[in-house]
Each structure stands twice: as structure tokens, then as C-alpha cells.
MARVOVO-133239 format. One record per residue (C-alpha): residue number from 1; residue in three letters; x, y, z. Coordinates in steps of 0.02 Angstrom, whole numbers, plus 50000, padded with zeros to 5 digits. Last residue first. Layout:
BEGIN
SITE seq type  east north    up
SITE NUM  ALA     X     Y     Z
...
This chain:
BEGIN
SITE seq type  east north    up
SITE 541  ILE 45646 54656 52113
SITE 540  VAL 45463 54705 52097
SITE 539  LYS 45412 54523 52085
SITE 538  ILE 45465 54495 52265
SITE 537  GLU 45298 54551 52332
SITE 536  GLU 45197 54456 52202
SITE 535  ILE 45299 54301 52241
SITE 534  GLU 45275 54321 52428
SITE 533  ASP 45088 54334 52403
SITE 532  GLU 45092 54176 52296
SITE 531  SER 45201 54081 52421
SITE 530  GLU 45054 53978 52482
SITE 529  ASP 45031 53953 52296
SITE 528  THR 45130 53793 52291
SITE 527  THR 45041 53673 52407
SITE 526  ASP 44865 53737 52385
SITE 525  ASP 44908 53766 52204
SITE 524  ALA 44901 53579 52176
SITE 523  ASN 44727 53575 52247
SITE 522  GLY 44676 53719 52137
SITE 521  ALA 44746 53636 51982
SITE 520  ASP 44642 53483 52017
SITE 519  SER 44489 53581 52072
SITE 518  ASP 44494 53698 51924
SITE 517  MET 44427 53557 51816
SITE 516  SER 44245 53586 51866
SITE 515  ASN 44257 53775 51847
SITE 514  LEU 44346 53758 51680
SITE 513  MET 44210 53642 51617
SITE 512  LYS 44075 53766 51667
SITE 511  GLU 44166 53909 51582
SITE 510  PHE 44193 53805 51425
SITE 509  LYS 44010 53760 51412
SITE 508  GLU 43966 53945 51431
SITE 507  PHE 44091 53990 51294
SITE 506  ASP 44016 53862 51176
SITE 505  SER 43841 53929 51212
SITE 504  ASN 43899 54106 51177
SITE 503  SER 43964 54052 51007
SITE 502  PRO 44147 54033 50969
SITE 501  THR 44232 54153 50848
SITE 500  GLU 44300 54043 50711
SITE 499  PHE 44471 53973 50738
SITE 498  GLU 44626 53997 50635
SITE 497  GLN 44758 53861 50639
SITE 496  THR 44938 53918 50633
SITE 495  GLU 45056 53804 50541
SITE 494  ALA 45223 53723 50567
SITE 493  LEU 45245 53807 50737
SITE 492  GLU 45423 53875 50745
SITE 491  SER 45577 53771 50776
SITE 490  ILE 45736 53813 50868
SITE 489  ASP 45843 53664 50819
SITE 488  ASN 46012 53723 50877
SITE 487  LEU 45988 53634 51044
SITE 486  GLU 45942 53469 50965
SITE 485  GLU 46082 53464 50838
SITE 484  ALA 46212 53517 50965
SITE 483  SER 46147 53396 51094
SITE 482  PHE 46143 53247 50976
SITE 481  ASN 46319 53277 50916
SITE 480  GLU 46384 53297 51094
SITE 479  ILE 46287 53145 51155
SITE 478  LYS 46349 53032 51018
SITE 477  GLU 46529 53087 51041
SITE 476  MET 46515 53062 51230
SITE 475  GLU 46448 52885 51207
SITE 474  THR 46598 52837 51102
SITE 473  SER 46719 52913 51228
SITE 472  ASP 46627 52831 51374
SITE 471  ALA 46632 52661 51291
SITE 470  ASN 46820 52676 51261
SITE 469  SER 46852 52729 51442
SITE 468  GLU 46743 52591 51518
SITE 467  GLU 46823 52459 51407
SITE 466  GLU 46995 52516 51466
SITE 465  GLU 46938 52523 51650
SITE 464  SER 46865 52348 51637
SITE 463  ARG 46677 52320 51627
SITE 462  GLY 46578 52239 51769
SITE 461  PRO 46469 52388 51816
SITE 460  GLN 46381 52395 51647
SITE 459  SER 46217 52491 51667
SITE 458  SER 46279 52601 51811
SITE 457  GLN 46431 52661 51716
SITE 456  SER 46336 52704 51558
SITE 455  LEU 46199 52794 51655
SITE 454  GLU 46329 52897 51749
SITE 453  GLU 46420 52943 51589
SITE 452  ALA 46260 52988 51498
SITE 451  ILE 46208 53105 51639
SITE 450  LEU 46377 53189 51640
SITE 449  SER 46375 53204 51451
SITE 448  LYS 46204 53285 51458
SITE 447  LEU 46266 53418 51578
SITE 446  TRP 46422 53452 51475
SITE 445  VAL 46323 53467 51315
SITE 444  ALA 46203 53590 51398
SITE 443  LYS 46343 53697 51467
SITE 442  SER 46438 53695 51301
SITE 441  LEU 46280 53745 51209
SITE 440  ASP 46257 53903 51313
SITE 439  ALA 46353 54023 51203
SITE 438  SER 46271 53943 51051
SITE 437  GLU 46096 53985 51109
SITE 436  ALA 45989 53907 51245
SITE 435  ARG 45806 53950 51212
SITE 434  GLU 45763 54110 51302
SITE 433  VAL 45675 54160 51463
SITE 432  ASN 45685 54335 51538
SITE 431  GLU 45613 54412 51696
SITE 430  ALA 45573 54246 51776
SITE 429  ILE 45524 54241 51959
SITE 428  ILE 45640 54101 52014
SITE 427  TYR 45550 54009 52150
SITE 426  ARG 45576 53935 52323
SITE 425  ASP 45662 54055 52443
SITE 424  THR 45644 54192 52313
SITE 423  LYS 45760 54221 52165
SITE 422  ALA 45734 54368 52048
SITE 421  GLY 45756 54337 51863
SITE 420  SER 45855 54246 51729
SITE 419  VAL 45818 54089 51630
SITE 418  THR 45923 54013 51492
SITE 417  TYR 45827 53871 51412
SITE 416  TYR 45858 53692 51358
SITE 415  LYS 45725 53579 51284
SITE 414  GLY 45661 53414 51353
SITE 413  ILE 45487 53478 51399
SITE 412  PHE 45451 53652 51334
SITE 411  GLU 45346 53656 51175
SITE 410  ASN 45250 53495 51201
SITE 409  LYS 45221 53537 51385
SITE 408  ILE 45160 53712 51343
SITE 407  ILE 45040 53648 51209
SITE 406  ASP 44971 53520 51332
SITE 405  ASN 44943 53657 51461
SITE 404  ILE 44848 53756 51330
SITE 403  CYS 44738 53603 51295
SITE 402  GLU 44696 53586 51480
SITE 401  PRO 44545 53702 51470
SITE 400  ASP 44466 53585 51342
SITE 399  LEU 44303 53643 51263
SITE 398  THR 44400 53641 51098
SITE 397  GLU 44332 53810 51042
SITE 396  THR 44339 53882 51219
SITE 395  ALA 44519 53826 51246
SITE 394  THR 44575 53902 51081
SITE 393  LEU 44478 54064 51111
SITE 392  VAL 44552 54084 51286
SITE 391  ALA 44728 54050 51221
SITE 390  ASP 44704 54172 51078
SITE 389  GLU 44651 54308 51200
SITE 388  LEU 44804 54274 51309
SITE 387  SER 44915 54292 51156
SITE 386  MET 45004 54148 51072
SITE 385  GLY 45181 54136 51004
SITE 384  LEU 45213 54011 51143
SITE 383  LEU 45372 54092 51210
SITE 382  LYS 45311 54270 51185
SITE 381  GLU 45140 54239 51261
SITE 380  THR 45224 54152 51409
SITE 379  LEU 45342 54300 51433
SITE 378  GLU 45197 54423 51443
SITE 377  CYS 45090 54308 51551
SITE 376  ASN 45220 54276 51686
SITE 375  ILE 45345 54134 51699
SITE 374  ILE 45362 54054 51871
SITE 373  THR 45515 53946 51897
SITE 372  GLU 45556 53798 52007
SITE 371  HIS 45742 53763 51993
SITE 370  ALA 45805 53584 52000
SITE 369  GLN 45987 53566 52053
SITE 368  THR 46150 53491 51994
SITE 367  GLY 46121 53457 51809
SITE 366  ASP 46044 53625 51772
SITE 365  ASP 45866 53560 51792
SITE 364  PHE 45726 53682 51748
SITE 363  VAL 45555 53658 51827
SITE 362  ALA 45413 53757 51749
SITE 361  LYS 45262 53850 51815
SITE 360  ILE 45199 53935 51658
SITE 359  ARG 45074 54077 51652
SITE 358  LEU 44920 54144 51564
SITE 357  ASP 44787 54247 51650
SITE 356  TYR 44598 54258 51641
SITE 355  LYS 44499 54371 51756
SITE 354  GLY 44383 54292 51883
SITE 353  LYS 44196 54309 51902
SITE 352  LEU 44155 54295 52086
SITE 351  ARG 44140 54166 52223
SITE 350  GLY 44229 54205 52386
SITE 349  HIS 44336 54357 52421
SITE 348  GLU 44488 54290 52516
SITE 347  SER 44504 54108 52462
SITE 346  CYS 44443 54156 52289
SITE 345  MET 44317 54036 52214
SITE 344  GLY 44277 53988 52034
SITE 343  LYS 44324 53808 52069
SITE 342  ALA 44498 53869 52118
SITE 341  MET 44556 54049 52098
SITE 340  VAL 44735 54111 52085
SITE 339  LYS 44761 54267 52190
SITE 338  SER 44746 54435 52100
SITE 337  CYS 44674 54523 52254
SITE 336  GLU 44512 54601 52191
SITE 335  PRO 44496 54533 52013
SITE 334  CYS 44529 54358 52081
SITE 333  ARG 44635 54263 51957
SITE 332  ARG 44591 54135 51825
SITE 331  ILE 44710 54011 51745
SITE 330  LEU 44758 53961 51568
SITE 329  GLY 44923 53869 51565
SITE 328  SER 45013 53816 51723
SITE 327  GLY 44933 53780 51892
SITE 326  ALA 44999 53603 51895
SITE 325  GLN 45185 53598 51858
SITE 324  ILE 45274 53586 51691
SITE 323  ASP 45423 53470 51713
SITE 322  VAL 45598 53434 51649
SITE 321  ALA 45641 53596 51560
SITE 320  CYS 45830 53579 51535
SITE 319  GLY 45947 53704 51611
SITE 318  CYS 46039 53869 51602
SITE 317  VAL 46021 53972 51761
SITE 316  GLU 46026 54157 51805
SITE 315  PHE 45985 54249 51966
SITE 314  VAL 45973 54438 51962
SITE 313  SER 45987 54545 52119
SITE 312  PRO 45902 54706 52069
SITE 311  LYS 46004 54867 52091
SITE 310  ALA 45932 54986 52218
SITE 309  ILE 45975 55167 52179
SITE 308  ILE 46026 55270 52329
SITE 307  GLU 45998 55458 52317
SITE 306  GLU 46051 55531 52484
SITE 305  ASP 45957 55643 52605
SITE 304  ILE 45948 55517 52746
SITE 303  GLU 45802 55446 52846
SITE 302  GLU 45856 55365 53009
SITE 301  ILE 45824 55186 53063
SITE 300  LYS 45881 55120 53233
SITE 299  GLY 45915 54945 53299
SITE 298  ALA 45928 54876 53476
SITE 297  ARG 45739 54854 53493
SITE 296  ASN 45739 54743 53338
SITE 295  VAL 45779 54772 53154
SITE 294  GLU 45803 54611 53054
SITE 293  ILE 45890 54607 52885
SITE 292  PHE 45877 54458 52768
SITE 291  PHE 45985 54315 52706
SITE 290  SER 45924 54169 52601
SITE 289  GLY 45974 53986 52622
SITE 288  ASN 45807 53933 52695
SITE 287  TRP 45818 54070 52828
SITE 286  GLU 45970 54174 52872
SITE 285  LYS 45977 54327 52984
SITE 284  VAL 46080 54487 52973
SITE 283  LEU 46050 54601 53123
SITE 282  VAL 46032 54790 53125
SITE 281  ASN 46137 54912 53225
SITE 280  LYS 46099 55061 53117
SITE 279  PHE 45996 55066 52956
SITE 278  LEU 46025 55233 52871
SITE 277  TYR 45878 55268 52757
SITE 276  SER 45835 55310 52577
SITE 275  LYS 45656 55336 52517
SITE 274  GLU 45565 55243 52377
SITE 273  ALA 45446 55159 52500
SITE 272  GLU 45409 55244 52664
SITE 271  LEU 45456 55210 52846
SITE 270  GLN 45393 55302 52998
SITE 269  GLU 45367 55247 53178
SITE 268  VAL 45517 55138 53220
SITE 267  GLU 45487 55084 53402
SITE 266  SER 45608 54937 53379
SITE 265  THR 45488 54829 53483
SITE 264  LYS 45368 54837 53336
SITE 263  TRP 45485 54727 53235
SITE 262  VAL 45561 54788 53071
SITE 261  THR 45586 54650 52943
SITE 260  PHE 45698 54664 52790
SITE 259  ARG 45714 54573 52625
SITE 258  MET 45863 54591 52508
SITE 257  THR 45923 54691 52359
SITE 256  GLY 46086 54711 52265
SITE 255  THR 46253 54801 52250
SITE 254  GLU 46193 54978 52207
SITE 253  ASP 46081 54978 52359
SITE 252  GLY 45928 54882 52415
SITE 251  LEU 45779 54862 52530
SITE 250  ILE 45631 54745 52517
SITE 249  GLY 45481 54733 52633
SITE 248  ALA 45426 54721 52812
SITE 247  PHE 45363 54852 52933
SITE 246  ALA 45296 54858 53112
SITE 245  ILE 45288 54669 53140
SITE 244  SER 45215 54603 53304
SITE 243  GLU 45037 54605 53236
SITE 242  HIS 45082 54489 53094
SITE 241  THR 45057 54493 52905
SITE 240  LYS 45076 54678 52871
SITE 239  GLU 45062 54723 52685
SITE 238  PHE 45234 54733 52609
SITE 237  ILE 45343 54887 52591
SITE 236  GLN 45444 54903 52430
SITE 235  VAL 45610 54971 52368
SITE 234  VAL 45669 55049 52531
SITE 233  ASN 45835 55127 52480
SITE 232  ALA 45989 55077 52577
SITE 231  LYS 46128 55136 52692
SITE 230  LEU 46202 55002 52802
SITE 229  ASP 46253 54966 52982
SITE 228  THR 46296 54791 53043
SITE 227  TRP 46272 54653 53170
SITE 226  LEU 46309 54481 53094
SITE 225  GLY 46205 54334 53160
SITE 224  ASN 46205 54241 52994
SITE 223  GLN 46342 54298 52875
SITE 222  SER 46300 54350 52697
SITE 221  LEU 46280 54538 52708
SITE 220  GLU 46421 54596 52594
SITE 219  SER 46309 54611 52440
SITE 218  VAL 46194 54728 52536
SITE 217  THR 46334 54852 52571
SITE 216  ARG 46424 54871 52738
SITE 215  MET 46458 55005 52869
SITE 214  GLU 46553 54922 53012
SITE 213  ASN 46471 54919 53182
SITE 212  VAL 46491 55006 53350
SITE 211  ARG 46359 54944 53473
SITE 210  GLU 46271 55067 53586
SITE 209  LYS 46243 54984 53754
SITE 208  MET 46077 54901 53785
SITE 207  GLU 45954 54968 53913
SITE 206  GLY 45889 54872 54062
SITE 205  ALA 45971 54979 54196
SITE 204  ALA 46133 54959 54100
SITE 203  TYR 46142 54803 53996
SITE 202  ASP 46287 54751 53886
SITE 201  GLY 46378 54670 54030
SITE 200  SER 46326 54721 54205
SITE 199  LYS 46243 54859 54304
SITE 198  VAL 46211 54810 54485
SITE 197  VAL 46055 54739 54565
SITE 196  THR 46040 54754 54754
SITE 195  ILE 45950 54599 54816
SITE 194  GLU 45853 54578 54976
SITE 193  GLU 45793 54399 55001
SITE 192  GLU 45609 54382 55042
SITE 191  SER 45579 54269 54893
SITE 190  GLY 45424 54238 54786
SITE 189  THR 45411 54072 54696
SITE 188  VAL 45443 54020 54515
SITE 187  VAL 45444 53838 54456
SITE 186  ALA 45498 53793 54280
SITE 185  ALA 45450 53629 54197
SITE 184  LYS 45307 53706 54098
SITE 183  ASN 45424 53830 54013
SITE 182  LEU 45539 53969 54074
SITE 181  SER 45684 54028 53966
SITE 180  ILE 45838 54113 54038
SITE 179  GLY 45954 54220 53933
SITE 178  ALA 46131 54208 53864
SITE 177  LYS 46199 54324 53731
SITE 176  GLY 46288 54292 53566
SITE 175  ASN 46136 54328 53460
SITE 174  TRP 46036 54199 53557
SITE 173  SER 46098 54078 53690
SITE 172  LYS 45983 53979 53805
SITE 171  VAL 45993 53949 53993
SITE 170  ILE 45842 53845 54040
SITE 169  VAL 45745 53870 54200
SITE 168  ASN 45723 53728 54324
SITE 167  LYS 45697 53837 54478
SITE 166  PHE 45683 54027 54487
SITE 165  ASP 45674 54102 54662
SITE 164  TYR 45597 54275 54650
SITE 163  THR 45631 54455 54703
SITE 162  LYS 45507 54596 54665
SITE 161  ASN 45551 54760 54579
SITE 160  LEU 45420 54733 54441
SITE 159  GLU 45297 54591 54471
SITE 158  LEU 45304 54425 54381
SITE 157  PRO 45153 54362 54285
SITE 156  GLU 45088 54195 54352
SITE 155  ILE 45175 54040 54284
SITE 154  GLU 45060 53915 54197
SITE 153  SER 45202 53875 54075
SITE 152  GLY 45075 53864 53934
SITE 151  ASN 45129 54029 53859
SITE 150  TRP 45316 54054 53872
SITE 149  ILE 45406 54155 54005
SITE 148  THR 45562 54242 53939
SITE 147  PHE 45701 54312 54049
SITE 146  LYS 45845 54428 54001
SITE 145  VAL 45999 54439 54112
SITE 144  ILE 46073 54569 54230
SITE 143  GLY 46232 54562 54335
SITE 142  THR 46327 54506 54490
SITE 141  GLU 46222 54582 54631
SITE 140  ASP 46064 54507 54555
SITE 139  GLY 45964 54533 54399
SITE 138  VAL 45805 54499 54302
SITE 137  LEU 45757 54580 54138
SITE 136  GLY 45598 54568 54035
SITE 135  ALA 45478 54447 53952
SITE 134  GLN 45301 54388 53983
SITE 133  ALA 45173 54265 53912
SITE 132  ILE 45264 54236 53748
SITE 131  SER 45176 54134 53612
SITE 130  GLU 45085 54287 53543
SITE 129  HIS 45248 54380 53514
SITE 128  SER 45322 54548 53565
SITE 127  ASN 45239 54563 53736
SITE 126  GLU 45276 54731 53816
SITE 125  TRP 45431 54722 53923
SITE 124  VAL 45452 54700 54110
SITE 123  GLN 45606 54775 54195
SITE 122  ILE 45702 54756 54358
SITE 121  VAL 45640 54585 54412
SITE 120  LYS 45752 54532 54557
SITE 119  GLY 45847 54368 54555
SITE 118  THR 45872 54200 54636
SITE 117  LEU 45938 54063 54524
SITE 116  ASN 45913 53882 54473
SITE 115  VAL 45989 53808 54316
SITE 114  TRP 45956 53690 54169
SITE 113  THR 46081 53708 54026
SITE 112  ASP 46063 53736 53838
SITE 111  PRO 46229 53705 53749
SITE 110  LEU 46360 53844 53763
SITE 109  GLY 46362 54002 53657
SITE 108  ALA 46328 54117 53805
SITE 107  MET 46362 54023 53968
SITE 106  ALA 46458 54172 54042
SITE 105  SER 46293 54266 54063
SITE 104  ILE 46231 54123 54173
SITE 103  ASP 46383 54134 54286
SITE 102  ALA 46359 54322 54302
SITE 101  VAL 46176 54293 54346
SITE 100  LYS 46225 54181 54493
SITE  99  LYS 46196 53994 54479
SITE  98  THR 46105 53854 54568
SITE  97  VAL 46124 53688 54476
SITE  96  ALA 45976 53604 54393
SITE  95  THR 45944 53419 54366
SITE  94  GLY 45956 53329 54535
SITE  93  LYS 45792 53386 54608
SITE  92  GLY 45731 53557 54550
SITE  91  ALA 45559 53498 54499
SITE  90  PHE 45542 53310 54528
SITE  89  VAL 45376 53288 54614
SITE  88  LYS 45277 53438 54552
SITE  87  PRO 45359 53419 54381
SITE  86  LYS 45292 53240 54374
SITE  85  ALA 45110 53289 54400
SITE  84  ILE 45013 53178 54522
SITE  83  ASN 44854 53102 54450
SITE  82  PHE 44839 52969 54588
SITE  81  LYS 44850 52822 54467
SITE  80  LYS 44971 52910 54349
SITE  79  LEU 45093 52952 54488
SITE  78  TYR 45071 52776 54556
SITE  77  ALA 45119 52696 54391
SITE  76  ASN 45264 52816 54369
SITE  75  THR 45336 52767 54538
SITE  74  VAL 45318 52581 54501
SITE  73  SER 45406 52601 54333
SITE  72  ARG 45548 52708 54403
SITE  71  GLN 45579 52590 54549
SITE  70  ALA 45583 52443 54428
SITE  69  GLU 45708 52536 54319
SITE  68  ALA 45821 52564 54468
SITE  67  ALA 45806 52381 54522
SITE  66  PRO 45845 52309 54351
SITE  65  VAL 45696 52209 54280
SITE  64  LYS 45715 52020 54299
SITE  63  PHE 45530 51987 54258
SITE  62  ILE 45498 51875 54409
SITE  61  GLU 45624 51940 54535
SITE  60  THR 45645 52125 54492
SITE  59  LEU 45472 52166 54423
SITE  58  ASN 45369 52059 54540
SITE  57  LYS 45478 52110 54687
SITE  56  LEU 45447 52297 54653
SITE  55  LYS 45258 52271 54645
SITE  54  GLU 45259 52170 54807
SITE  53  GLU 45362 52302 54897
SITE  52  ILE 45242 52441 54848
SITE  51  GLU 45094 52341 54915
SITE  50  ALA 45184 52299 55076
SITE  49  ALA 45230 52482 55103
SITE  48  PRO 45045 52528 55108
SITE  47  VAL 44993 52674 54994
SITE  46  ASP 44924 52840 55059
SITE  45  ALA 44928 52975 54924
SITE  44  GLY 44930 53160 54975
SITE  43  ASN 45085 53218 54880
SITE  42  GLU 45206 53204 55025
SITE  41  THR 45135 53030 55061
SITE  40  LEU 45172 52974 54882
SITE  39  MET 45353 53033 54891
SITE  38  LYS 45377 52950 55060
SITE  37  GLN 45305 52785 54996
SITE  36  ILE 45419 52785 54844
SITE  35  THR 45577 52818 54946
SITE  34  MET 45525 52693 55082
SITE  33  VAL 45502 52555 54953
SITE  32  ARG 45669 52595 54873
SITE  31  ASP 45755 52591 55043
SITE  30  THR 45679 52423 55087
SITE  29  LEU 45727 52345 54921
SITE  28  ASP 45910 52396 54929
SITE  27  ASN 45935 52364 55116
SITE  26  SER 46058 52220 55106
SITE  25  ALA 46134 52257 54934
SITE  24  ASN 46190 52433 54976
SITE  23  ILE 46094 52587 54923
SITE  22  LYS 46170 52753 54871
SITE  21  THR 46034 52836 54766
SITE  20  GLU 46118 52915 54615
SITE  19  ASN 46028 52801 54492
SITE  18  PHE 45854 52837 54557
SITE  17  GLN 45875 53024 54574
SITE  16  ILE 45961 53045 54406
SITE  15  SER 45825 52947 54318
SITE  14  GLU 45692 53045 54412
SITE  13  ALA 45762 53208 54347
SITE  12  SER 45780 53152 54167
SITE  11  ASP 45604 53083 54166
SITE  10  ALA 45541 53247 54241
SITE   9  LEU 45630 53350 54110
SITE   8  GLY 45565 53243 53968
SITE   7  THR 45388 53248 54036
SITE   6  GLU 45386 53438 54041
SITE   5  ASN 45467 53462 53871
SITE   4  MET 45653 53473 53842
SITE   3  ASP 45696 53624 53735
SITE   2  THR 45786 53580 53573
SITE   1  MET 45971 53617 53564
């Protein structure tokens, strides 16, 4: 459930207040006037009762607004006029129920709930994320629970071993446990109440109990929120992208590979690529349909003297090439970081002379899903029958950097290929691409027949079932014959044109043209190459 913001909480609170007010018909207006006036007086605003009454009458008698809604509107108008914050007025009124820590712990897995509680801070943790102001443990005589204070809450840091009254805090569930979250709507004040905190649940003096998990392989880790142990080889360690991350990369065993993230709170100090480790008490998480391992403060990593060979997880698809995306063909990369350049500029290293590269960003449709695929230089050269050097010479001779892209489109679009490689959240990083052979013809025929069938049905919706069946059979024969002929037609270039070595002036013209045309491909890459670093990281799989 999404957190309510400050205004949402206040609106909810005032709605409950107004609608729960027990007012009979005779003193309805008077009581509402007195309620508004009292609230304003408590917050330093002096408004005559007659003025409030007039505003309420205008809404209820002239505009026929319900009395409770009229009270809400008038109240909000005065709050805005005198710059009175809603949480200051409504905090803790009618929305949150006072609970003990044991009651809060029992709410794990339930929808988010607003509560009040009194508890003693027994532990304060080092900040693990830039959006968190403070986190730790708070307890009472019934148990211990985690608290998180978010930035923007305007709550002063809590002191260790001090007791506080917490009002309007949210009970949220995470990893099967309940904790309290404090945002702008929360109010925290010091308390003189003496509390003796006892050990409770999974926490003992702020430390988590040792969890007993099953040892699993990478291929078995496909359940979000699963705690597990596993032995794996660290295939690759990525460059750090966030201050709260200690290590991130790819691990694997004989059943496959997957990503992992080790948070700094885990206190893991040493981790090296190409070494094997025992990952204990780690958490399986899911994001965008992909699973990865997360190691937090509850997890441990121990180096082991075992040879574990990581087997790449290979994804394979047979489909029709339906699009060649911008950023295909002849491109230039930064010689420092290998990122794709735009207008002769690298986003990291500025303007410099780039190195040429050849690639294809294709979309293959298997009939049920479109798969964005990146094909590297080596495979592109093989598929086009053209080397990188030949591509540069061709583009320079014609003074048309897009001519290579046109060649790719003419060669690929509408033809079927079998593609295999590593699968990221968005792309297939191709390791092998081949025209669909006889073993794949049945797949292609089936896909085309499905498309033909749908088109046939949609074009003539009024046909009888018998006519529909006969037409489908005839159409299927045509499609099958056409598909077999098309897919068996693996043609070579009819002729290869030889080019003279271009002059320096021709090459300079080409360079200038490429710089000017890079903007289009560069803009397109702004949306697709955000994953470029991720792609390079995954490429090792």
C-alpha cells in the first residue's frame, strides 16, 4: 500500500472528525461554528463566531452543500488563510490507535496501518540510504520493533535509551516483519514514562536470530522474498554505483548465473571475482521479472575452498526481425569508457576522437513477445559479410553514415532468425544469431499462420463457421508454402562492389557529416543506452 502523504493523512483525519461528530438537528450549526472557532483559537487565530456562521450558512443554505462538507471547506479555508499546517491540527485525532509493540509485530503481512505507541530507543543504526534520516530499534515491555524516519519528516534525531511517544506512525511489512515508518505526518515527543524493554521475536538486544535455511542452487532461486543459503562463484564485480552498496555483480554455479547486491550494512569486507563463496542467509528479490540475490545485515559471506564453475544462463528465441532501432550500424565509442558517443561527445569524458564500432539493435518478434536484442561487432560482421573497416570505407565513399543502417534493414527486416544469448531486464545480449533453419521452420510457419488467422477473422466478421473454416484452411496453405519458400531462401549478396581508397578530404567530409547526424542516434540512445553499462556488465555471462 502506498504511504499517505501529509495532506492525505490530514484530510482523512478531518473527515473522520467531522463525520463522527454527534450533533442533533437543533444545535447542528452552533456546534460546528464552535468547533471551528475553538480549533482556530488553539492555533492563534481569532475569528468571530458570526463570520464562521455566515460562511457555513452560505454553503449549506444557498449552495446546498452537506453540513459536514461545509464544515470541512470552511475549516480548510481558514487553515490556508492563517497558514496553519493540517498535521498540527489533526495529528493523532481519530486516525491512529494506540498499540503495544507486540501488537504491531503481529501486524506483519497486513495492510499499512496508522498507530500510536510509546517506546524506548534501544539501538540507532548508521544510515543505509540517503533518503533515510535515522533508523534503529524501539521497544517496550512486550517486544522490539524497527523504526525508520524518512528525510523530510522534520523529526529531530532520536536519542539512544530515551523514551518517546510516537503518534501517527505507519506500520509497514517487509520481508515478513512489521516495522514503523515515520513521515511528515508523524509526531514524536519525549516521554517521562519508565519502560523496561524485553527481548522479543527475532530480535534480542537489537540483534537478529540466526535463521536456518535450505541450501539451494541458482536455478532454484525463483521466489521473491525467499531466504536461502547457496554456494557460488563470483563471476564479475561491477563498479560501485551507490555509496550504500559494498559490492554488486554476477554470481553463478553449475545451474546458471544471476545478479547479486551486497549492502554496506552487511559488513562484508572482502569479495573477489573468480573466487567461490558460501552465501548464508541471503534474500531472493525480484525486479522487472528478474531475480537477484541481496545480502543485508542478516547475511554472511564466507570464502570456501571449492571449485564452482558458473554456467551461463542462455536465453533463446526464434522470431521475425520487425525493427532495426536507432543506434544501429556504424557508431563511435569513447576510447576511455566505451560508451556510445553523440555529436562527437562522450557523456563522461567530453569531446574526443572516438573509435568506430559496428552493431545491430534489432527487435525480434516470436509471435507472443518482442525481444530487443543487441548484436555485437563480430556477429554483425558475420551476418552482413562486411568487416568494420569495409563499413567505414563504404560510408566514407558515399558520404552517408546511414548507408550501413540501410544495408542492415534490407538484410534483416521480415526474415526469421534464431537468437541466443544472455538476457538482461531489457535486452538479449546476442552470443549467436543465425537464419532460421529447417528445425525452426515449423515455429515460423505456426507464428505466421496465427497472424494470418487473426487477420482473416477480423477482416470478415460476418462469415459463417463453415465459410470461416474453409477460408482459414486455404489461407493456411498459402502461408505455409510462402513461409517455407521464404525461410529456405538464404541469399548471398549478388555482387560485391569494390571501392577505391577514399581521399583525406572525403574522409574529413564523412567525419563532419557523422558528427552532425550523430544527434538523432544520440537522442535515441538517451532512452536506450541508459542500460549500456548494465549491458557491458552482463556481457560476460
